[in-house]
C-alpha positions as CSV (number, residue, x, y, z in Angstrom):
1,M,198.1,226.3,126.3
2,Y,197.7,228.6,123.3
3,P,197.9,232.4,123.2
4,Q,194.7,234.3,123.9
5,L,194.0,237.0,121.3
6,H,191.2,239.5,120.8
7,D,189.6,241.8,118.3
8,E,191.3,242.0,114.9
9,N,194.0,239.5,116.0
10,K,193.0,236.0,114.9
11,L,195.0,232.9,116.1
12,L,196.0,230.6,113.3
13,L,197.3,227.4,114.8
14,I,200.0,225.9,112.6
15,D,199.7,222.7,114.7
16,R,198.3,221.6,118.1
17,F,199.3,219.4,121.0
18,K,195.9,217.7,121.0
19,Q,193.2,217.5,118.3
20,N,189.6,218.3,119.3
21,Y,187.7,218.2,116.0
22,L,184.3,219.7,115.4
23,P,181.4,217.7,113.7
24,A,180.7,218.8,110.1
25,T,177.3,220.2,111.3
26,Y,179.3,223.2,112.7
27,V,180.4,224.2,109.2
28,P,178.2,226.5,107.1
29,Q,176.6,224.9,104.1
30,E,178.7,227.0,101.6
31,Y,181.9,225.4,103.0
32,L,180.7,221.8,102.8
33,P,182.0,221.2,99.2
34,L,185.5,222.0,100.5
35,I,185.4,219.3,103.2
36,I,187.7,216.3,102.6
37,P,186.0,213.3,104.2
38,Y,189.1,212.0,106.0
39,A,189.9,215.4,107.6
40,G,189.4,216.5,111.1
41,L,187.6,219.9,111.1
42,Y,187.9,223.2,112.9
43,Y,185.8,226.2,112.0
44,E,185.8,229.8,113.3
45,Q,183.5,232.7,112.3
46,D,182.9,236.2,113.6
47,E,182.1,239.5,112.0
48,D,185.7,239.9,110.8
49,H,186.5,236.5,109.2
50,D,185.7,232.9,108.4
51,M,188.3,230.2,108.9
52,L,187.9,226.5,108.0
53,S,190.8,224.3,109.0
54,Q,191.2,220.7,108.0
55,H,193.7,218.4,109.6
56,F,195.1,214.9,108.7
57,S,197.4,212.9,111.0
58,L,199.5,210.8,108.5
59,G,202.2,209.0,110.4
60,P,205.2,211.5,110.7
61,F,203.2,214.1,108.8
62,S,200.6,216.6,110.1
63,L,198.8,218.0,107.1
64,W,196.8,221.2,107.3
65,V,194.5,223.0,104.9
66,H,193.3,226.5,106.0
67,D,190.6,228.3,103.9
68,I,190.5,231.9,105.3
69,F,188.3,234.8,104.2
70,A,188.7,238.3,105.8
71,R,185.6,240.5,105.8
72,K,187.6,243.3,107.6
73,D,191.3,244.0,108.0
74,I,192.6,241.3,110.4
75,M,195.9,240.2,111.8
76,L,196.6,236.5,111.4
77,C,198.7,235.4,114.4
78,A,200.3,232.1,113.2
79,Y,201.5,230.0,116.1
80,T,202.9,226.5,116.7
81,P,203.2,225.2,120.3
82,F,206.3,223.2,119.5
83,H,209.3,223.1,117.1
84,L,208.5,221.8,113.6
85,W,209.3,222.1,109.9
86,A,206.4,223.1,107.7
87,L,206.4,222.7,103.9
88,H,204.0,225.5,102.9
89,F,202.1,226.1,99.7
90,M,200.1,229.3,99.1
91,Y,197.0,229.6,96.9
92,D,194.4,232.2,95.9
93,D,196.2,235.3,97.0
94,S,199.4,236.7,98.6
95,L,200.1,238.0,102.1
96,R,203.0,240.0,103.6
97,A,204.2,238.8,107.0
98,E,205.5,241.5,109.4
99,K,209.0,241.3,110.8
100,L,209.3,237.7,109.9
101,F,212.6,236.0,110.6
102,K,215.7,238.1,109.5
103,T,213.8,240.6,107.3
104,N,211.2,243.3,108.1
105,E,208.7,241.4,106.0
106,F,208.3,238.2,104.1
107,V,205.9,237.7,101.2
108,L,203.8,234.6,101.2
109,D,203.1,234.8,97.5
110,E,200.4,233.1,95.6
111,R,201.4,229.8,93.9
112,E,204.7,229.7,95.8
113,C,206.1,227.2,98.3
114,N,208.6,227.4,101.1
115,L,210.0,225.2,103.8
116,F,209.9,226.8,107.2
117,N,211.7,226.0,110.4
118,L,209.3,227.2,113.1
119,Y,209.6,227.5,116.9
120,A,206.9,228.2,119.5
121,E,206.3,231.9,118.8
122,I,203.8,234.1,117.1
123,H,204.3,235.3,113.6
124,R,202.0,238.2,112.6
125,V,200.6,238.3,109.0
126,P,198.2,241.2,108.1
127,M,195.3,240.1,105.9
128,P,193.3,243.0,104.3
129,A,189.6,243.0,104.0
130,D,188.0,240.9,101.2
131,K,191.0,238.7,100.7
132,K,190.7,234.9,100.6
133,I,193.6,232.5,100.9
134,L,194.2,228.8,100.9
135,S,197.1,227.9,103.1
136,F,198.3,224.3,102.6
137,H,201.2,222.9,104.8
138,I,202.7,219.6,105.8
139,N,204.3,219.7,109.2
140,I,207.0,217.2,110.4
141,L,209.4,217.1,113.3
142,P,213.0,217.4,112.1
143,R,214.0,214.1,113.8
144,A,211.0,212.4,112.0
145,L,212.2,213.7,108.6
146,A,215.7,212.3,109.4
147,Q,214.1,208.9,110.0
148,L,212.6,208.8,106.6
149,V,215.9,209.2,104.8
150,Q,216.7,205.4,105.0
151,Q,213.6,204.7,103.0
152,Y,213.8,207.8,100.8
153,P,217.5,208.7,100.4
154,A,216.7,211.9,98.4
155,L,215.4,213.5,101.5
156,C,218.9,213.5,102.9
157,Y,219.5,216.8,101.1
158,L,216.9,218.5,103.4
159,T,218.0,216.8,106.6
160,N,221.6,218.1,106.0
161,K,220.4,221.7,105.8
162,K,221.7,224.0,108.6
163,T,219.0,225.9,110.5
164,D,219.1,228.8,112.9
165,K,218.0,228.8,116.5
166,T,215.2,231.1,115.5
167,S,212.3,230.6,113.2
168,G,213.1,231.1,109.5
169,V,212.7,230.0,106.0
170,I,215.0,227.1,105.1
171,N,215.2,227.5,101.3
172,Q,217.2,230.5,100.0
173,Q,214.3,231.7,97.8
174,P,210.6,230.9,97.3
175,Y,209.8,228.4,94.6
176,K,206.8,228.3,92.2
177,I,204.3,225.5,92.8
178,N,205.2,223.3,89.8
179,A,202.8,221.1,87.9
180,V,203.7,218.0,89.8
181,C,203.2,219.6,93.3
182,N,200.0,221.2,92.1
183,M,198.7,217.8,90.8
184,L,199.5,216.1,94.2
185,I,197.9,218.9,96.1
186,Q,194.7,218.8,94.0
187,N,194.6,215.0,94.4
188,I,194.7,215.6,98.2
189,L,192.0,218.3,98.1
190,S,189.7,216.1,96.0
191,C,190.4,212.8,97.9
192,R,187.2,211.1,98.9
193,Y,188.7,208.0,100.6
194,V,188.2,207.4,104.3
195,E,190.0,205.3,106.9
196,N,193.0,203.3,105.7
197,Q,192.3,203.9,102.0
198,A,192.8,207.7,102.6
199,H,195.7,207.3,105.1
200,F,198.0,205.4,102.8
201,Y,197.1,207.5,99.7
202,L,197.6,210.9,101.4
203,H,200.8,209.7,103.2
204,R,202.4,208.9,99.9
205,C,201.3,212.3,98.5
206,C,203.1,213.9,101.4
207,I,206.3,211.9,100.7
208,D,206.2,212.9,97.0
209,L,205.7,216.6,97.8
210,F,208.8,216.5,100.1
211,L,210.8,214.6,97.5
212,N,209.9,217.1,94.9
213,F,210.7,220.1,97.1
214,A,214.1,218.5,98.0
215,Q,214.9,218.1,94.3
216,Q,213.8,221.6,93.5
217,D,215.9,223.1,96.3
218,A,219.0,221.0,95.4
219,A,218.8,222.2,91.8
220,A,218.2,225.8,92.7
221,P,221.9,227.1,92.3
222,N,222.1,225.6,88.8
223,P,221.1,227.6,85.7
224,F,217.8,226.6,84.1
225,L,219.0,225.6,80.6
226,L,215.7,225.0,78.9
227,S,213.6,228.0,79.9
228,N,212.5,229.4,76.5
229,Q,208.8,229.4,75.8
230,T,208.9,226.7,73.1
231,S,210.6,224.2,75.4
232,T,208.3,225.0,78.3
233,E,205.3,224.4,76.1
234,L,206.8,221.2,74.8
235,F,207.5,219.8,78.3
236,N,204.0,220.9,79.5
237,N,202.6,218.9,76.6
238,I,204.7,215.9,77.7
239,F,203.5,216.3,81.3
240,S,199.8,216.4,80.1
241,Y,200.3,213.4,77.9
242,L,201.7,211.3,80.8
243,V,198.9,212.3,83.1
244,E,196.3,211.5,80.6
245,N,197.9,208.2,79.8
246,S,199.0,207.2,83.3
247,H,198.2,203.5,82.8
248,I,200.9,203.1,80.2
249,A,204.3,201.9,81.3
250,H,206.3,204.3,79.0
251,N,210.0,204.3,78.7
252,I,212.3,207.2,77.8
253,T,213.1,205.8,74.4
254,E,209.5,205.6,73.4
255,L,208.7,209.1,74.7
256,A,211.8,210.6,73.0
257,N,210.7,209.1,69.7
258,M,207.1,210.3,70.2
259,F,208.1,213.9,70.9
260,N,211.1,213.9,68.4
261,M,213.7,214.6,71.1
262,H,216.9,213.0,72.2
263,G,216.5,210.8,75.3
264,A,219.1,212.7,77.4
265,K,217.5,216.1,76.6
266,L,214.1,214.7,77.5
267,S,215.3,213.4,80.9
268,Q,217.2,216.6,81.7
269,G,214.5,219.0,80.6
270,F,211.7,217.1,82.4
271,R,213.6,217.2,85.7
272,Q,214.4,220.9,85.3
273,H,210.8,221.8,84.6
274,F,209.1,219.5,87.2
275,S,211.8,218.7,89.9
276,V,211.3,214.9,89.4
277,G,212.9,212.4,87.0
278,I,210.6,211.4,84.2
279,T,210.8,207.7,85.1
280,P,209.8,208.3,88.8
281,F,207.0,210.5,87.5
282,I,205.7,207.8,85.2
283,K,205.7,205.4,88.1
284,M,203.9,208.0,90.4
285,N,201.1,208.4,87.8
286,R,200.9,204.6,87.2
287,M,200.7,203.9,91.0
288,M,197.9,206.5,91.4
289,F,196.0,205.0,88.5
290,L,196.3,201.6,90.0
291,Y,195.5,202.6,93.5
292,N,192.3,204.5,92.5
293,H,191.0,201.7,90.3
294,L,191.9,199.1,93.0
295,M,190.0,201.0,95.7
296,Q,187.1,201.7,93.4
297,N,186.8,198.1,92.2
298,S,186.4,199.5,88.7
299,F,188.2,196.7,86.9
300,K,188.9,193.0,87.4
301,L,192.4,192.5,88.7
302,S,193.4,190.5,85.6
303,L,192.2,193.2,83.3
304,L,193.8,196.0,85.4
305,A,197.2,194.1,85.3
306,E,196.8,193.7,81.5
307,I,196.1,197.4,80.7
308,T,198.9,198.6,82.9
309,G,201.5,196.3,81.4
310,Y,202.1,193.8,84.2
311,R,202.9,190.2,83.5
312,N,200.5,189.0,86.3
313,I,198.3,190.2,89.1
314,Q,200.8,189.5,91.9
315,E,203.5,191.6,90.3
316,M,201.0,194.5,90.1
317,I,199.8,194.1,93.7
318,N,203.4,193.9,95.0
319,D,204.3,197.2,93.2
320,V,201.3,199.1,94.6
321,D,201.8,197.6,98.1
322,G,205.5,198.7,98.0
323,Y,204.8,202.2,96.8
324,Y,202.0,203.0,99.3
325,G,203.2,200.8,102.2
326,C,199.9,199.0,102.5
327,K,198.0,195.8,101.6
328,V,195.6,196.8,98.9
329,I,193.9,193.5,98.7
330,V,193.1,193.6,102.4
331,M,191.7,197.1,102.0
332,R,189.6,196.1,99.1
333,R,188.0,193.4,101.3
334,E,187.4,195.9,104.0
335,M,185.4,198.3,101.7
């Protein structure tokens, strides 16, 4: 079913036809802190390398996290047994893929992301000794992405992209992992929910990562008007403030006054820096705050509605249910 490789060639499965997870007892103790409770696990070890792979089946999304450490020079042979799109984020280090797509090499650079169109073929990626990488990617079938457009129209930009009949990178240039994407990924890596609580939370994180990438790719041809150091620091401060005060239902006028900025400049600059509108970002943070506190039973529903600015409990519950596509009260009862 999958290619058989030997010696320094190490098969890295981008996805699988059938999942056959290992129990956590197969994973060495030093890797246990990395395990996400909802994940299905794969682990490989020999004298050349260690590879911990974690998988999540999330509706149309197939989410993978690969922690790989090379003791010796190895050749990662990345392979998918069927055609898919993979939204890929690279952490810890950089790798150069050999003869990948239309170029002699393609750099998988640290803290960068790309959207790949992959067919069933092997892609060779040399990994020098003593390197460690974290490869994070969300796979989806192209037809499944198209089906999401009705609910999330902004994804239409990606579904209209023309792709070749061979594997390739869909975006014209790699993009840096911005603060919003990094926040979503870190929330996934630190998620301690199980069963439905994890499924709906992680599924929404995948949606928001694809929406952010679509916005970033759509804006790529336009000049970045607010790129000086002062404006970058200012917008990073705004971002940090919103994350730290995610329970507050801010509006643009309030924020503009708070940071002594015109509302239009605030909206434009925030979108340019983080590839999401400031109003959707405020809602994203507020929904995460509510979901986490609802699942953790850390506040009475009436108090939670009050501190997050809702008129009543039902309005709050309807908002969270709509955002995550779930029934949070039912899940609270199941805990």
